[in-house]
N, C-alpha and C positions, 0 to 999 in steps of 0.2 A: 872274324865274329859274327852269328850266326847272325840274319835278319830280323829275332826272337830280340834282339839287344842292341841292336844299331836302328835307329830312328831313321836313319836316311839310306838306307837298303830299306826300311819297312816300308819306307813311302815312296817307294819304288815299285815295291811292288803292289801295295794298294793301288800306284796311277795302273798300273799295269792290267790287273783284276779288271778296276772299274774301266781300263778303255776296250777288255775282249767281251767284257757284259752289254755296256751304249754300243761300240760300236765304230765308235768314235775316239778320237787323241783326246788325252785329259792334259791340258797346259798348269792349271792353278800347282802351286805348291804347293803339298800337305805340311801342314801344322801338328808338329811333337804336342801330345800328351802326357800324365803321366802312366797310362798305362797304352800306349797306343801310339799309330800316327792318324790324324780325320785331314778332308780337304771335300771343299765345294765347288760341286759341278750346280750350274744355276740352282737351281732352288732345291737341290739335292746335296744333301751333308754323307760322303761315306767316311767309315772306318772302320781300321784292324783294331781288333785291341791285342796284345799283347801277354800270351799267358790266360790264367784262367777267367771266363767273360761274366763271371753270374753276381758280381758286384761292382760292375762295371758301366752301369746301364746310367743311371744318375750321371754320371762326370759326360760321358758321350753327350748324352741329349742336353745336357748344360751347354755344351760346347756350341749344339747347335743350334741351340735359342741363340745365344748372342751374337749371331751369323746369319739372325732368321731366316732358316732355314726351315721349307716349308713340308720336305718328308726328311728320313732317318735310317739311313742303311747300314747297315755291324755286322762286320765279319768274324767274325769266330770261329776260333781252332777248336774251345774249352768252355763248356758253359754255357751254350747257345740255347738249348732245350729249354733253363731257366728262362734267358733272356727273349725268347718267343715269347714264352707264355706271360710275363712282364709286359712284353714292348703293347701286347691287346688292349689294356688297360687304362692306354694313353690314346688322346685324339688325333695328335700328334702321328699321321701315318711313319712307323716303324718294320721294316725288313730286319728279319736275320739272315745269314744268311754261311754255308760254309764255302771254302776253298779246296778243291780236287784240282791238283795243280794251277792251269790257267782260268777253269771255269767254276764262277761261283752257283753252289745246290742253297736252295730252299733251309732250310731248318725249323723241323717241324718241332712246335710247342711241347715242352715235356709234361706231361699233368701235374698237379700238386699235391701229394697222395700223404694221406691223412698218417699223421704222429701213431706209433704200435703206442699199442700197450703197455703197460708195465707189469712185468711178474706176483700176481700176489707173493710169492716169496722175496720180493725187495721190497715190497707195501709191507711187508710187518717187521721192515725198520724203523716207519716214522712217525710211532711210540716214542721209539727210544733217542731217534732224532732229535723231536718234539722234548723231552725228560733232561736235555742238554741243556735248551735258552737256542738253538735253532728251531729255523722254520721250516718242515716238511718239502717239499716242490715237489713235480715229476713234469718233464719234456721230454718227447718221444722215447718215452717205454725206462727212460732216465729216473731216479732216485736218485735225488741230495739233498743237499739241507742246506742253509743260507741265513749268512746272518747283517740284517741290512741289507743285502742284495750280494752281497757278495758270500757263492758257496762255499763254506768248509767242511766236506765232507761227501763222498756217493757211496752209494748202493753197486760192488762189482763181485761180477766175477769171479773164482782163481781154478787152473792159472790164467793170467790175462796180457795178451799180448797189445802192444801197442798201445803204453804206462799206461794201464789201466783204464783200457776200451772210449781212448782220447783218439777223435781223430786227427789227424794232420800232425804230428810228433810224430820224430823216429822210433823205433816197434821197439820193447823190451820185451826179453819174458821173465814174466817174475816169479820166484824161486820157492816166495809162500805159495800154503799149503793150499788145495785146491778148497772149492764150496765159496756158498756167496761170504763176500764180509764186508761190515761198513769202515770205508777208509777214510783215514781221519786227515784235512788238509787242503791248500788252496790249489787243485790242480794237479794233475795227476806225478808231476816230480816232486810234488812237494807228499802229496804224499807217501810218497814213497820212500823220500827221505825223512819222512816226521816218522815214517817203524822202522826207519833202520835207526833212529837216535833215539826215538823213544815206545818203543816193542812191543818196552816191559809194563807200560802203564795198558791200565783197563780201557775200552777203547769207552767208555761213559764216561772216565774221569778225561781222558785224553779232551776229547771233543769240548768237554765243559771250559777245557784251559784255554782251547782255541776262541771256541767263543768270547770269551771272557776278552780277548784278548782285540780280538779284530772289531768287537761295539763299543772298546774306549778307544781305538783309530774311526772307527767309520761315522760316530756319531762327534766328533773332532773333524767337519769336513774342511777345514779353515788351514785345517796345520795338516805340512806337505808330510806324505807317508804313501810304501805302495802302494795298503792297502787302503790307501783311498781313491789312489788313481784304477787303479782296476775296477771294471765291471759300474759305470756312473752311469749308464743308464740303468740299472739293476738299483743300486740308489737310489731314482730317481722316482723309480715307483714303485719302491719301499715309502716314502714317503708318501707318494698321490694316495695307497693304499687305505696308509693310515688314516688320511685326510682328505679321503674324494672330494670332499666340496672345494678343495680349491683350485678343482678344472667342474666345475659344475653338476656333479655327481652327487648320488644319494650314497651307494657301495662301489666296493672295486676290489680285486682278489687279482691273483696271478692269475695267468691265463700263456696256455700252449703256443708255442710262435709255429708260423707256418713251416720253418724249413729248420734243421738240425744245428743249436750255436756249434760252430768247428773244435774252440778252446776257449780259457778264461782272457787269454791277453789280447786279444781283435779286438773291438770294441764293435757291437751288432744288437742294435734294435731288437727291443723283448716288451711282450705285448699282455696286456691284463683284457679282462674284460667287467664291463658293472651295468648298473644304469645307471636313468636318470630321476626326479623327481617322480613322475608320471609315471613310473614303471620302463619306460623305452628304453629298452639293450643297444650298452653299446660298446665296442673294441678300442682301445687309447695304444696307442706304437710311441714306446719312451726312445727315446737316443740322446746321444750327449757327444761333445766335439762338433765338428761341421760332417756331415755324414749326407754327400749331393744321394746318393742309396737307400739314406731312408722313404724316399717317397717310392721307387721301385719296392718297397720290399712293403711298404702300405697293403701296394696294389694287391699281394698276396695276404695279403692280412683280412683285407676286404672279402678275394674270392672264397680264403677259408674257413670267416662268419656269418657274411650275408647279412652283415649291420653296419652302422654309419659306423667312421674311425675319427677317432682326433690326435692329433701327431703334439705331443709333448716334447718341450726339447729345454734344458738350460735359457734361461733372459738371453746368456752372451751369447750362445750359439741360432739364435732367431735369424738367421741370416735372407735376403731378400731374393737368391737363389733358389733355396727350399721351397720358397714357397711361390715362388713362380715354376717351378718344376711341378708343384703340386695342381694349384691352374692349369696342368695339359691334364690331369685322369678327369677318366669320366665320370665317374660316379667324386663329386669335388669333396671332400676331407674339412676337419675343423684343425687350426694351428692354436697350440697354448702355448707359452713361457714361463715357465716356473724360474723360482730362485730355491735354492739347493741351502 
């Protein structure tokens, strides 16, 4: 078994790297984390992340705070650039390293790239999406339609590699005709299956049917159903956009996220921007479930928009550690707990 999967071997690797870097033996026993191992040496916390580190900063910083560490060092093989960028937004000194054999090299922060615009050809489908009862949205150049925060269609280019242009999914090559098309379904795999089963339906008719089904289940949030479990953070945003006064705002609209959402299955925070009664602009980041990486995500939103930020979560997910992490930000944020 490789050290990437064995916490004991990963701990040996971390102790060796820290000892080589500091020039002194390390006696501390590492703790296992869900995404790596960690140890404390004096006032410093050291963590090595197993796998992609892009969404690991919240968890490792929480570990350091629980142990009263004054500085945090994170060793990352993948995603260190994102980690280093977000680390600069915290008052706790955080260093990000890459291990080159037994030597630790500092990781350079990866700049936050501006979202690419959607093409005019793709934007031409927004009216058709709205006519079918879905809400058109654009994120990082992707045009799609949502029902109460759940994506039900997407504009794609054919032929498409990777389940209709969704990253993080095993690639396939579609046999359908070339050209820009509006695909109906909840996620790439569902769009492919929907076309195979209902390809004879006109797109507008098919989309209207899906909109009706999704609306029925997303309206009954207490009724257990897969359509209720997906994208709960976006359902929370949808409610806030309908009633911005719930979070003390005069207006609110869905906005671009700082990074592209990898898929529909995994919970990822989403963003809206709006204004208070006095006209002051503000950004709101919505999250559902206990997500320790909400606050590092907020750091990217602060950098992207340059305006005050509110973090909005369901009441049951409003935990002390998330607020403690928020207290480490250089630029303070507000917290709002909402009930779906």
